[in-house]
C-alpha positions as CSV (number, residue, x, y, z in Angstrom):
1,M,10.1,-24.6,-11.1
2,E,13.4,-23.6,-9.4
3,L,13.3,-22.1,-5.9
4,E,14.9,-18.8,-7.2
5,N,12.3,-18.4,-9.9
6,M,9.6,-18.9,-7.3
7,R,11.1,-16.3,-5.1
8,E,11.2,-13.9,-8.0
9,K,7.5,-14.6,-8.6
10,N,6.3,-14.3,-5.0
11,K,7.3,-10.8,-3.9
12,V,5.3,-8.3,-1.8
13,V,4.9,-5.3,-4.1
14,I,4.7,-1.9,-2.4
15,L,3.3,1.0,-4.5
16,L,4.5,4.2,-2.9
17,A,2.6,7.3,-3.7
18,H,4.2,10.2,-1.9
19,P,4.9,13.4,-3.7
20,N,7.5,14.6,-1.1
21,F,9.0,11.3,0.0
22,D,12.5,12.9,0.5
23,E,11.0,15.2,3.2
24,S,8.9,12.5,4.8
25,Q,9.6,11.2,8.3
26,A,6.8,8.8,8.9
27,N,6.5,7.1,5.5
28,K,10.3,6.8,5.3
29,E,10.5,5.1,8.7
30,L,7.6,2.8,7.7
31,L,9.2,1.8,4.4
32,D,12.7,1.4,5.9
33,A,11.3,-1.1,8.4
34,V,9.9,-3.4,5.7
35,Y,11.9,-2.9,2.6
36,N,14.0,-6.0,1.8
37,P,14.8,-6.4,-1.9
38,A,14.9,-10.2,-1.5
39,E,11.2,-10.4,-0.7
40,V,9.8,-6.9,-1.2
41,E,9.7,-4.9,-4.5
42,L,9.2,-1.1,-4.2
43,Y,7.8,1.1,-6.9
44,N,7.7,4.8,-6.3
45,L,4.8,6.1,-8.4
46,Y,6.2,9.6,-8.4
47,S,9.4,8.5,-10.2
48,E,7.4,7.3,-13.2
49,K,6.3,9.7,-16.0
50,E,4.1,7.2,-17.8
51,Y,2.8,3.8,-16.9
52,S,3.5,0.8,-19.3
53,V,0.6,-1.6,-18.7
54,A,2.7,-4.4,-20.2
55,E,5.4,-3.8,-17.6
56,W,2.9,-3.5,-14.8
57,A,1.2,-6.7,-15.9
58,T,4.6,-8.5,-15.4
59,I,5.2,-6.8,-12.1
60,M,1.7,-7.7,-10.8
61,T,1.9,-11.3,-12.1
62,R,5.1,-11.7,-10.0
63,A,3.5,-10.2,-6.9
64,S,2.1,-12.4,-4.2
65,S,0.4,-9.4,-2.5
66,V,0.2,-5.6,-3.0
67,I,0.5,-2.7,-0.6
68,L,-0.6,0.8,-1.5
69,Q,1.4,3.2,0.8
70,F,0.7,6.9,0.9
71,P,0.1,9.9,3.2
72,F,-3.6,10.7,3.5
73,Y,-4.0,14.1,1.7
74,W,-7.4,15.8,1.6
75,M,-9.2,12.6,2.6
76,A,-7.5,10.6,-0.2
77,A,-4.3,9.3,-1.7
78,P,-2.0,11.6,-3.7
79,S,-2.9,12.0,-7.4
80,K,-0.3,9.5,-8.8
81,L,-2.1,6.6,-7.2
82,K,-5.3,7.6,-8.9
83,E,-3.4,7.9,-12.2
84,W,-2.0,4.4,-11.6
85,Q,-5.4,3.0,-10.8
86,D,-6.9,4.6,-14.0
87,T,-4.1,3.4,-16.3
88,V,-3.0,0.1,-14.8
89,L,-5.5,-1.3,-12.3
90,N,-8.4,-0.5,-14.7
91,T,-6.7,-2.4,-17.5
92,L,-5.6,-5.4,-15.4
93,A,-8.9,-5.7,-13.6
94,K,-10.2,-9.3,-13.4
95,T,-7.1,-10.7,-15.2
96,P,-4.9,-13.4,-13.8
97,A,-2.2,-10.8,-13.1
98,I,-4.1,-9.5,-10.1
99,S,-7.1,-11.7,-9.4
100,G,-7.2,-13.1,-5.9
101,K,-4.1,-11.3,-4.7
102,P,-4.4,-9.6,-1.3
103,C,-4.2,-5.8,-1.3
104,T,-3.9,-3.4,1.7
105,V,-3.5,0.3,2.2
106,V,-0.8,1.7,4.5
107,T,-1.4,5.3,5.2
108,T,-0.4,8.1,7.5
109,T,-2.6,11.0,8.8
110,G,-1.6,14.3,10.3
111,W,-4.4,14.4,12.8
112,S,-5.2,12.0,15.7
113,Q,-7.6,9.1,15.4
114,D,-10.3,11.2,17.3
115,S,-10.4,13.6,14.4
116,Y,-11.6,10.7,12.1
117,R,-15.0,9.9,13.6
118,S,-18.5,11.2,13.6
119,G,-18.4,14.5,15.5
120,G,-14.6,14.7,15.0
121,K,-12.7,17.3,13.0
122,V,-13.1,15.3,9.8
123,G,-16.5,13.7,10.6
124,F,-15.8,10.4,9.0
125,T,-13.5,7.4,9.8
126,V,-10.6,6.7,7.6
127,D,-12.2,3.3,6.8
128,E,-15.2,5.2,5.4
129,L,-12.9,7.5,3.4
130,L,-11.0,4.5,2.0
131,R,-14.2,2.9,0.6
132,P,-13.5,4.0,-3.0
133,Y,-10.1,2.2,-2.8
134,Q,-11.8,-0.9,-1.3
135,A,-14.4,-0.8,-4.1
136,G,-11.8,-0.5,-6.8
137,V,-9.6,-3.2,-5.5
138,T,-12.5,-5.6,-5.0
139,Y,-14.0,-4.8,-8.4
140,A,-10.6,-5.5,-9.9
141,G,-10.7,-9.0,-8.4
142,M,-8.2,-8.5,-5.6
143,V,-8.8,-9.3,-2.0
144,W,-9.2,-6.2,0.2
145,K,-7.3,-6.5,3.5
146,S,-7.8,-4.2,6.5
147,P,-5.7,-1.0,6.1
148,L,-2.9,0.1,8.4
149,I,-3.6,3.6,9.4
150,V,-0.8,5.5,11.3
151,Y,-2.6,8.4,12.9
152,G,-1.3,11.6,14.4
153,I,1.9,12.3,12.5
154,G,1.4,16.0,13.0
155,T,0.8,15.7,16.7
156,S,3.1,15.6,19.7
157,N,2.7,11.8,19.8
158,S,4.1,11.3,16.3
159,A,7.3,9.4,17.3
160,K,5.2,6.9,19.4
161,N,2.6,6.6,16.7
162,I,5.3,5.9,14.0
163,S,7.0,3.3,16.3
164,I,3.7,1.5,16.7
165,G,3.0,1.7,13.0
166,V,6.4,0.3,12.2
167,E,5.8,-2.8,14.2
168,Q,2.3,-3.3,12.7
169,Y,3.7,-2.8,9.2
170,K,6.4,-5.4,9.8
171,N,3.8,-7.9,11.0
172,I,1.7,-7.3,7.8
173,V,4.7,-7.7,5.5
174,N,6.0,-10.7,7.3
175,Q,2.6,-12.3,7.1
176,Y,2.5,-11.7,3.4
177,I,6.0,-13.1,3.0
178,Q,5.1,-16.2,5.0
179,T,1.9,-16.8,3.1
180,S,3.8,-16.5,-0.3
181,Q,6.4,-19.0,0.9
182,E,3.7,-21.5,1.9
183,I,2.7,-21.5,-1.8
184,W,6.1,-23.0,-2.7
């Protein structure tokens, strides 16, 4: 297979589920830091009215890894990610299109990390609250990777937290790109 065809097949796919992306600061900065059309494909779930499972099967077959990026709303992802999971992930579960591919969540929270613990404002860790996503990804046959959680976007430390998150996100995407290149 030609090198160009392999590159087309081994892209990091980012599924962005953000209902107000144009007004976002944190998610925009995170995405701007990692989006490179040569190696990363971006799909904004809020720009699609319906999901074509056949099109998504092609997209996911080409993917080397998948990132679910969203702001943490009411202890979960925005509704378009759930809709995508119900329509696409459910149908492609345990198929060669997604089986064995790494998947991670990149999310932002308004509150500080201290809020997400036993005895904190929320009372649960974000890892605990992400368990349904982990279960769904694992059930579908993908490989769950540790999430990147950028805390405190609504706090006075937001710029610092975003900056740290940007560097961590770059590392994750670069690792996925490097791993996919090793396949060639």
